[in-house]
N, C-alpha and C positions, 0 to 999 in steps of 0.2 A: 745343656750345661749352663747357659746364661740364666736360666730360671733360678738355679740354686745360688749363683753368684749374686743376682739382684736381690734375692731374699736376704742373704748374709749382709749385703751392703746397705739395704734400705730398711731393714726391719727396725721398728721403733720410731721411724720418722713419720710424723703425722702431718697431713694437710687437710684442713677442714674437719679435724677430729677423726680422720681415717688413717690407719696405719698402712702406708703405701707399700710396705715391704712384707706384709703378711701373705701367707699362701693363698688365702681367699681373694685378696685384692689382686695379686699378680696373675691369678688364674684367668681373670677377665680379659686383659689385653692379650695374653698368650692364646686364649681360646679364639679371640677375634682374628689374630694372625693366622691360626691354623684353618679356620673356616674360610677366610678370604683366600688363603692359598689354595685350598681345595676347589673353591669356586672358580678361581683363575685357571687352574689346570683343566677343569671340565669345559669352561667356556672357550678357552683357546684351542681345545681339541688337539693337544700335543700328542704326537705319535706315542702310543703306549709302549712300544719297544724301547724308544729313546727314554721315555719317562722311567721305565723300569731300570734301565742302566743308570740313570741319574740317581734314583732312589737307592740303588745298591751302593753307588759311590758314596752317597751321603751317609749311609749306614756304616760303611767301612770306616769312614773318617770319624764318625761319632764314637764307634767302638775303639778306635785307635786312641782317641783323646782320653777316653775313660781308662784304658789300660795304662797309658802314659801317666795319667793322674795317679793311679794306684802306685806305679813305680816311683813317682816323685814323692808320694806320701811315705813309702818305705824308706827312701833315702833320707827324707826329712826326719823320720822317726829315729833313724840311726844317728843323725846329727844331734838331735835333741838329747837322745839317751847318753851320748858321749860328750855333751856340753860340759865345758870346764866348770860351770857354775852349779851343775847338779852333783850332789854328793852320791857317789856310787857305793852303797853300803852292802857288803857281803860278809856273811858269817864265816868264821875260820873253818878249815878242814878239821874233821873230827872222826874218831872211830866209834863214837856213840851210835847205838842202834835202838835206843829206847825212847825216841822222841814222842812227845805227847800229841794226841789228836787235838786239833784246833778248830773251834767253831766261831766264826765271826758273823754275827747276826745284827744287821742294821735295820732299825725300824724308822722309816722315813718320816721326818718332821714330828717326831715324838718329843713333846715339850718336857722340860725338866720340872721337878717338883715345885720349884718356886713359881714358875709361870702358870702351872696348872692351878695352884692355890690362888695366886693373885689375879690372873686373867680369866679363869673359868670358875673360881670358887669350888674347885674340885680337890678333894683330899685323896692322893694316890698312895697313902701310906700302906694300904693293904698289899699292893703289888710290891712295894719296896720291902715290906716285912717278909713276903714270900721269897724274894731274892736273898735277903739276909739269912733266912732259915736254911737256904741252900748254899750257904758259905760264899755268897757274893760280896765283894767289896764295892760299895756304891759311892761314887765320887760326890761329895756334898757340893751343892751349888756349882754344878758342872757347866762348862761352856765349850762350844765347838770352836774350831779354828777359823771357819768361814761360815757365812749364812746361806750358802748355795751348795747343792750336791755336786755340781760340776767341779768345784774346787775342793770341797771337803774330802770326798772319797779318794781322788788321786793323791792328795796330801797324806792321808792316813796310810794308804797302801804303798807309798814311797817313803814314808817316815821323814818327811821334810816339808818345809813351806815351799810355795811356788814362786817365791821372789825371783828365782833365777830365770823363769820364763818371762816375768814382767820386765826384767832387765834386758833380756834378749829381744823381746818383741815391742816393748814400749807400752805405756799405759793406755794409749789410744787404740791399740790393736783389738780387732774383733775375731781374730783367728784362733779358734778353739781346738784346732787339729793337734797341736802339740800336747795339749792337756789330755786329749783322747789317747794319743800315742803312749804317754807315760802311764796312763791308767791301764791300757790293755797289756802293756809289757812291764807291769809294776814290779818293784824290787822285792816285795813280800812274797809274791808267788814265785819269783825267780829263785829266791833263797830256798824256799821250801821244796820246789821242784828239784833243785840240785841236791837236796838231801833226801830224796826218795819219797816225797809225799805224793799221795793220790789226791789231786785237787779237783773239787767239784764246785761249780758256780750255778746259781739258780736264777731262772726267770721267775720273778715274783711280783708281777705288775710293773717290773722295770726291765733292765737289760742284764744278761748274765755276763759279767765282766771277765776279762782275761783272754789273751790270745790263745788260739787252739794249740800252739806248741807248749803252752803252760798248763792249760786246763784239760783234765782227762775227760770230764763229763760236764755237759751243760743240760740241766734238767728242768722239766716243767714248763717248757716253752710251747709255742704254737706256730701255726703256719704264717704268722705275720712277721716272723723274724727271718733275716736274710744273711747271706754271706756278704763279704766285703764288696764284691763287684756289683751284686744286685742292690745292695744298700746305696752305693754311689749312684747307680742309674736312677733309683727312686728319689733320692734326696736332691739330685741336681736336674730333675726334669719335672714338668707339671704333674706327673703321676704322684708326687709326694703329697699333693693335696688330699688324696684318698687314703694315705697311710700316716697322716699327721699324728694320730694318737692311737696306735695299735694296742697299747697296753690297756685301754679302756674296754676293749672287746672281751677279754678273757681274764680280767684282773681277779675276779673271785676264784676261778678255777686254778689259776697259777698260784695264788697265795695259799689256798687250801692244799694244793699239791705240794708246795714247798714245805709247809709245816708237817705234812704227812711223811715226806720223803727224807727230810734231814736225818732223822734217827736211823734210817735204813742204809745210809751210805756205807757205814762201817762193815756191814755184813757182806759186802761185795769185794773186799780187798783185805789182804794181810798187811798192807803198807800203812804207815801213819797217814791220817787224812787231814786235809784243810778244806773246810766247808765255808764258802762265801755265799751269804744270802742277804741281798738288799731287798727288803720286803716293803712294798709301797703302802704301808699303813702305819699310823693313822692318816697319812696324807690323802687328800681327796684324789679321785672321786670317791664318794661315800657309798659303799656297796655292802657293808655289814652293819647289823646292829650289835649290841653287846653280846648276844647269844649266837651270832654268826648267821642269822636269818638275812635274806636278801632285802635290801632297802633301795629306794630310788631317791636321789638327792632332792629332786623337784617336789617330792612329797613331804619333805622335812622343812618346816618354816624357819627353824633356828639352826644356823650353821654350827654354832657352838655345841648344840646337842648332838648333831651328826658327828662332829669330830670326837666328842667324848665317847659316844657309842662305839665308834670304830677303835678308839684307844682301849676301851675296856675289853673288846674282843681280842685286840693285840696282846693285852695282859694275860688273858686266859690261855691263848694258844702258845704264848712264849713259855709260860710255866709248864704247860703240858709237854712242850718240846724238850725243855730242860730235864724234866723228869724222865722222859723217854730216852734221852741221851745217857743219863746216869744209869738207867737200867741195863742198857746194852754195852756199856763201857767196862772193859776188864780192868782198866786203870784210869784214874781220874783225868779227864781231858781239860784243856783250857777252853773256857767259854767267855766270849765278849758279847755283851748286849749293849748296843750303842745306837744313838741317833745321829744323823749327819748334820743336823742343825735344829734350831728351835721352831716353834710354831710362829707363822709370820703374817697372819691375816691383818690387813689394815695398815701395814707399815708404809710410811712415806720414805721410799728408798733414796730419793734425792736429798731430803732434809729430815733425817730421822731424829727423834728425841732420844735422850739417853735411855728412856724406858723401852722405846722401840728396839734399840740396839740390844738391850738386855733380852728381850723376847726372841729376837732373831738368832741368838746364840745359845740360850739356856736349853741344854739338851740332857738326854739320858746317857749315863756312862757307868757301866757296871762290869766287873771282872770276877771270874772265878778261876783262880790260879792254883794248881795243885802244889802241895808243899807249903813253904812259908809265904811265898808271894810277897816278900817284904819290900819289894822295890816300888810298890804302888804308893802314891802320895795324894794329898788332898786336892791339889790343883792340876793333876794330870789332865792333859787334853789328848784328843785322838792322834795328833802328830807323833806323840811319844809312846803310844800303845805298844807297837811292835818293837820299838827300841828296847822297852822294858822286857818284853817277852823273849826277844833274841838274846839279850844279856843274861836273863835268868835261866833259860833252858837250853841255849845253844852256844854257850861260852863266848858270845860276842862281847865286845867292849865298846859299844856305841855310846857316844856322849849324848846325854839327854839335852834336848833343846829347851830354851826358855819358852814357857807356855804363853802363846800370844794369840790374839784374835784379830782378824782383818776384815773390815767392812768393804763390800763392793756394791755399787749402786744397781748393777744389773749383771746377770751372767752372760749378757750379750757383749759386755765390755769387761771381761773378767780380770784384766791386769791393772786396773785403776784401783789400787789397794790403799786402804786407810787403816792404820793401826788404832784399834779402839780398846786395847787391853786395859788402859788406865780407867776408862769408863766402866768396864765390867768389874774391875777391882773394887769399885765402890759398893757393888752388890754382893761381894763374897763375904 
């Protein structure tokens, strides 16, 4: 357990250019301790029977600590969920039974049109035209609320900013557990579950969000994903070194599976469906070219080329998926195509220029809403996406928040927030 604690406390601290809190660095002293311990046990010739008893006691203690940790986490989750500063938004009771299907597709680190043109000299108008032809409203010069996934997705799925956590924990806190808590038990899924939705979450090079009591199915995962107890054991022991980046192993298969399976969800239920798919493209690692062929990043000398190749593949599969959804849908569904933040290569997080801030937030934000969908507006950001949808289709009366964007220097210190809305307004 000390391994995970030291990682969380020391990560980012450098001595002689070495990050002393990284998994790789910490593995060295922990390995030495284990080797020395084994050597000591052998050399001292401790009675094996006594040693077995000792190891059993240690195992029981460690297991008890983990179980207690899970219990504390659950209590902490309840406390955060019921915190006075968190707005608990619930749609009113209704007799309606014709709710629309909802598809929420997040393309990770997909840059907005402005960034693609300015930073990559890439014209993405063909993709935008394809969305427009399919009745999507595309937010012009769109910006995310945060430049990191860790903050962006929980904010969107809870329909509010995360200031209340910053107030409770303080700007210096590195404790991300409350953020994970409100993500896994988010208000969007809670509202939809309470109204009879069949909720599906996808592994798509990332994690399938949502607690098991909210999500009916988690699809396209692999053997590298674990339940809560297993995950805690891995993250808080040296074993985490070997599972640091499981999404890299099967990213291609998971993403291809996700695009293939999204249109099939509806065929398995008569309930309205909510599909959540956070797809890790065009975010690195780069494993697709524009046509979906396998590529290896080390073989590509130009990172910009790799990013654009993967973005073009994302464009192709997104349009194919939208068309497939339209074909199987008996009535028009809600579809949101959105990125969690902008493209962020080369950003100086400690001392960003205004242009770097613009790049970190400039995202994709497109909606297809059946009927009038007249509540959408030019400056809408993801924090208001589901407030608009619940107001429009579920008879809610949620007040729209002022669309703002908050800079953070690192997702290791996620509560040190800086409002940069006025900087982004200059680019709108």
